Structure formats: C-alpha cells, structure tokens
Residue, then its C-alpha position, 0 to 999 in steps of 0.5 A: m762551052k757554047s757554040s757560036f750558033d748558040n751565041y748568035l741565037k742569044q744575040f738574035g733574041k736580045k735584038i728582038n727584045v730590044v726592037r719589040k720594046a722600042k716599038r712598045i709592043t708586048q710579047f703578047q701583042l707580038a705573038s698575036l701579030c705573028d700568029l705565034d704562041i707567046r711561049t715561042i716569042q719568049r723562047i726566041e727572046k731568050g735565045e732558046f728557039n731557032p726560028s724558021l724563015k717563015i717566023l723571021i719574015k713574020l717578025a720583020l713584018a710585025f716590026n715593019l722592018p726589012l728582014s736584014e735589019i732584024i737578023i743582024p746581031l747587036e754585037n759580034p756573037d763570038s765576042n766575049t767583050n763589052s758591046n761598046e768595045t770595037a776591035r780594029 
C-alpha cells in the first residue's frame, strides 16, 4: 500500500505536468528554465522525485506562479475516488 506521501508526490507530479502543458512548455524547456536535468523533470512529473524547496521555487518562477499555487494538489492525495467527486 502506498503512503499518503507517495500519493501526494504523484498528485504533485500531475500538477506540474498539467501546469507545464497549459503554459505550452516542453519538459526540456522547463528543465532549462530551472537549470535542472530533464530526467529530474520527468521524475517529478511521474511522482518519483521529492523536490527540494530550491527546486520548488525554481518551478514556481519558471511558471510565473506563486509557490503556494504549484504545491496544492489537483485532488486529495489520500482519495481513491474520482477527482470530480467531492466529500461534503
């Protein structure tokens, strides 16, 4: 069973992927903007890498977004339900 931290990393990776594509930036371009190896970007987007605060700040600056915007997951990382469903 995956931990909630692993689930959060997966959701964070999805968020970075969605934002990157919305801004029409390739993984290569994002890596260049952040002064990172493209494999690091790929691992972040797959939820296989725990980025440091320095990397989070570089991503936020590359996207021209506040740091808080990129670290909020697309959905509850502990949720096993569809992201369109909301618990109330």
